DRENBA-512622 format. One record per atom (N, C-alpha, C): x, y, z; residue in three letters. Coordinates in steps of 0.1 Angstrom, whole numbers, padded with zeros to 4 digits, always signed. Each point is the difference from the previous one (the first is absolute). Example, Ala and Ser with C-alpha at 12.3 -4.5 7.8 and 13.67 -1.06 7.14 Angstrom:
! DRENBA-512622
+0132-0057+0078ALA;-0009+0012+0000ALA;+0009+0012+0000ALA;-0004+0011-0007SER;+0009+0011+0000SER;-0008+0011+0008SER;
This chain:
! DRENBA-512622
+0008-0012+0000MET;-0008+0012+0000MET;+0009+0012+0000MET;-0003+0010-0009THR;+0008+0012-0001THR;-0010+0012+0002THR;+0006+0011+0006PRO;-0009+0011+0002PRO;-0002+0008-0013PRO;-0012+0006-0001PHE;-0003+0009-0012PHE;-0010+0010+0005PHE;-0002+0011-0008TYR;-0010+0010+0003TYR;-0012-0003-0008TYR;-0011-0003+0006ASP;-0013-0003-0007ASP;-0007+0013-0003ASP;+0001+0005-0013SER;-0005+0013-0003SER;-0015+0000+0000SER;-0007-0011-0002LYS;-0014-0001+0000LYS;-0006+0002+0014LYS;+0007-0006+0010LYS;-0004+0001+0014LYS;+0007+0011+0008LYS;+0010+0005-0007CYS;+0009+0011+0007CYS;+0006-0005+0013CYS;+0005-0012-0001ILE;+0007-0005+0012ILE;+0012-0008-0004ILE;+0010-0002+0009ASN;+0011-0009-0002ASN;-0005-0014+0002ASN;+0004-0010-0008SER;-0005-0013+0001SER;+0011-0010-0004SER;-0003-0013+0000PHE;+0009-0010-0004PHE;-0006-0009-0010PHE;+0009-0006-0009LYS;-0005-0010-0010LYS;+0011-0009-0004LYS;-0004-0011-0005ARG;+0010-0009-0006ARG;+0005+0005-0014ARG;+0013+0000-0002ARG;+0005+0004-0013ARG;+0013-0006-0001ARG;+0005-0002-0013PRO;+0014-0005-0002PRO;+0009+0011+0005PRO;+0012-0005+0005VAL;+0010+0009+0005VAL;+0014-0005-0005VAL;+0010+0008+0000LEU;+0013-0004-0003LEU;+0008+0002+0013LEU;+0005-0011+0005ILE;+0008+0000+0013ILE;+0014+0005-0004ILE;+0004+0011+0007THR;+0013+0006-0003THR;+0010-0002+0012THR;-0005-0004+0012GLY;+0008-0002+0011GLY;-0006-0008+0011GLY;+0008-0007+0008GLY;-0005-0007+0011GLY;+0002-0015-0001GLY;-0004-0008+0009PRO;-0008+0005+0012PRO;+0010+0006+0010PRO;-0005+0010+0007ARG;+0007+0006+0012ARG;-0011+0002+0011ARG;+0002-0007+0011ASN;-0010+0000+0011ASN;-0014-0004-0006ASN;+0000-0010-0009ASN;-0013-0005-0006ASN;-0006+0010-0009ASN;+0006+0011-0004ASP;-0005+0009-0009ASP;+0008+0000-0014ASP;-0008+0003-0010TYR;+0006+0001-0014TYR;-0002+0014-0005TYR;+0010+0005-0008THR;-0002+0012-0007THR;-0005-0003-0014THR;-0011+0006-0004ILE;-0007-0003-0012ILE;-0003+0012-0009ILE;-0002-0002-0012LEU;-0005+0010-0010LEU;-0014-0006-0005LEU;-0010+0008+0001PRO;-0013-0005-0005PRO;+0000-0001-0016PRO;-0007-0009-0005VAL;-0002-0002-0014VAL;-0015+0002-0002VAL;-0003+0011-0008SER;-0014+0004-0001SER;-0004+0002-0015SER;-0013-0003-0002THR;-0006+0005-0013THR;-0004+0014+0004THR;+0002+0009-0010ILE;-0003+0014+0003ILE;-0011+0004-0010ILE;-0012+0002+0004THR;-0011+0002-0009THR;+0000+0015-0005THR;+0004+0009+0009ARG;+0000+0014-0004ARG;+0014+0003-0004ARG;+0002+0001-0013LYS;+0014+0002-0006LYS;+0007+0012+0005LYS;-0008+0010+0004GLU;+0007+0012+0006GLU;+0007-0003+0013GLU;-0003-0011+0006ASN;+0007-0004+0012ASN;+0013-0008-0002ASN;+0003-0003-0012ILE;+0013-0006-0003ILE;+0011+0010+0001ILE;+0010-0004+0008ASP;+0012+0008+0002ASP;+0010-0003-0011ASP;+0002+0008-0010PRO;+0009-0003-0011PRO;+0015-0003+0004PRO;+0004+0006+0012ASP;+0013-0002+0004ASP;+0002-0013+0008ASP;-0010-0004+0008PHE;+0002-0011+0009PHE;-0010-0012-0001PHE;-0010+0000-0008ASP;-0008-0011-0002ASP;+0006-0008-0012ASP;+0003-0013+0003VAL;+0005-0009-0011VAL;-0010-0009-0005VAL;-0003+0002-0013LYS;-0011-0007-0007LYS;+0004-0015-0002LYS;-0009-0009+0003VAL;+0002-0014-0002VAL;-0012-0006-0008VAL;+0003-0004-0012GLU;-0010-0005-0009GLU;+0000-0016+0001GLU;-0011-0006+0002PRO;-0001-0014+0002PRO;+0006-0008-0012PRO;-0002+0005-0012GLU;+0005-0008-0012GLU;+0015+0000+0000GLU;+0006+0011+0005GLN;+0015+0001+0000GLN;+0006-0007+0012GLN;-0007-0002+0010TYR;+0005-0007+0012TYR;-0010-0010+0005TYR;-0002-0011-0007PRO;-0011-0009+0003PRO;+0003-0009+0013PRO;+0012-0001+0003ASN;+0004-0009+0012ASN;-0003+0006+0013ASN;-0004+0013+0001ILE;-0004+0006+0013ILE;-0015+0000+0002ILE;-0007-0006-0010ASN;-0014-0003+0002ASN;-0009+0012+0003ASN;+0002+0011-0006LEU;-0009+0011+0001LEU;-0010-0001-0012LEU;-0013+0003+0003ASP;-0009-0001-0011ASP;-0004+0013-0007ASP;+0005+0011+0005ARG;-0002+0014-0005ARG;+0013+0008+0000ARG;+0000+0010-0009ILE;+0011+0010+0001ILE;+0001+0005+0014ILE;+0011+0000+0006SER;+0002+0004+0014SER;+0012+0009+0001SER;+0002+0007+0011TYR;+0011+0008+0002TYR;+0007-0003+0014TYR;+0013-0001+0000ILE;+0007-0002+0012ILE;+0003+0015+0005ILE;-0005+0003+0012ARG;-0001+0014+0005ARG;+0013+0002+0009ARG;+0011+0004-0007THR;+0012+0001+0007THR;+0001+0012+0010THR;-0010+0009+0000HIS;-0001+0011+0009HIS;-0010-0003+0011HIS;-0004-0012+0001LYS;-0010-0004+0011LYS;+0005-0011+0008LYS;+0012+0000+0004GLN;+0006-0010+0008GLN;-0006-0001+0014GLN;-0003-0012+0005THR;-0006-0001+0013THR;+0005-0013+0006THR;-0004-0002+0013ILE;+0005-0012+0008ILE;-0013-0008+0003ILE;+0001-0013-0001VAL;-0011-0009+0003VAL;+0005-0011+0009VAL;-0008-0005+0009HIS;+0004-0012+0008HIS;-0001-0012-0009HIS;+0008-0010+0003GLN;+0000-0012-0008GLN;-0013-0007+0000GLN;-0009+0002+0010SER;-0013-0006+0000SER;-0009+0006-0011SER;+0004+0012-0005SER;-0008+0006-0010SER;+0003-0005-0014SER;+0010-0008-0002LEU;+0004-0005-0013LEU;-0006-0014-0001LEU;-0007-0003-0011SER;-0006-0012-0002SER;+0007-0010-0009SER;+0001+0003-0012LYS;+0007-0010-0009LYS;+0008+0007-0010LYS;+0010-0007-0005GLU;+0009+0005-0011GLU;-0006-0002-0013GLU;-0001+0011-0008ILE;-0005-0001-0014ILE;+0011+0000-0010ILE;+0012+0003+0004GLY;+0011+0000-0010GLY;+0012+0005+0007GLY;+0011-0001-0007ASP;+0013+0004+0005ASP;+0007+0010-0010ASP;-0003+0012+0002LEU;+0004+0010-0010LEU;+0015+0001-0001LEU;+0007-0002+0011LYS;+0015+0001+0000LYS;+0006-0011-0008LYS;-0005-0012+0000THR;+0005-0011-0007THR;-0005-0001-0015THR;-0013+0002-0001GLU;-0007-0001-0013GLU;+0003+0012-0010GLU;+0000+0012+0006TYR;+0001+0012-0008TYR;+0010+0010+0006TYR;+0013-0004+0000GLU;+0010+0008+0007GLU;+0001+0014-0005GLU;-0002+0002-0012GLU;+0001+0014-0006GLU;-0011+0009+0006GLU;-0012-0005+0001LEU;-0011+0007+0006LEU;+0003+0002+0015LEU;+0004-0010+0006TYR;+0003+0001+0015TYR;+0011+0011+0002TYR;+0010+0000-0008LEU;+0011+0010+0002LEU;-0006+0014-0003LEU;-0008+0002-0010LEU;-0007+0013-0003LEU;-0008+0004+0013LEU;-0007-0009+0006VAL;-0008+0004+0011VAL;+0009+0005+0012VAL;+0011-0008+0002LEU;+0009+0004+0011LEU;+0006+0014-0003LEU;+0004+0003-0013GLU;+0005+0013-0003GLU;-0010+0011+0003GLU;-0012-0002-0004LYS;-0011+0010+0002LYS;-0002+0002+0015LYS;+0000-0011+0008LEU;-0001+0001+0014LEU;+0011+0008+0006LEU;+0012-0003-0004GLU;+0012+0007+0005GLU;-0001+0015-0003GLU;-0004+0003-0012GLU;-0001+0014-0005GLU;-0010+0007+0009GLU;-0012-0007+0002PHE;-0010+0007+0008PHE;+0005+0002+0015PHE;+0006-0010+0005ASN;+0005+0002+0014ASN;+0011+0010+0001ASN;+0008+0001-0010LYS;+0011+0011-0001LYS;-0007+0014+0000LYS;-0010+0001-0009ARG;-0007+0013-0001ARG;-0006+0004+0014ARG;-0006-0010+0006MET;-0006+0003+0013MET;+0010+0004+0010MET;+0012-0006+0001MET;+0010+0004+0009MET;+0006+0013-0003MET;+0002+0003-0013ASP;+0005+0013-0004ASP;-0010+0011+0004ASP;-0013-0003-0002ASP;-0010+0010+0004ASP;-0001+0002+0015ASP;+0004-0010+0007ALA;-0001+0001+0015ALA;+0011+0009+0005ALA;+0011+0001-0007PHE;+0012+0008+0005PHE;-0002+0013-0006PHE;
């Protein structure tokens, strides 16, 4: 279960969604990036959302065009993770490295802005 803002109900909520694990476990927690379908195209971040097309990456078992949201890093407890749908690092190393580059760039910008 990952957090999200439910714009219809105007509340923070949780739902099951695919995620990319980027770190952990540490104290039973994993660092993750959400993988989302984005219905409102104006919400796509051109710098930090990485597009994943199912036809191009069939072994990660997504059924719709989705985006790995490198600017939405969060922590989840291991009990929130249910099943593995694929291994991006092994199956599609080039895509995995692109995601890590975007994540690093976002985190660097955040740190630069903090100083």
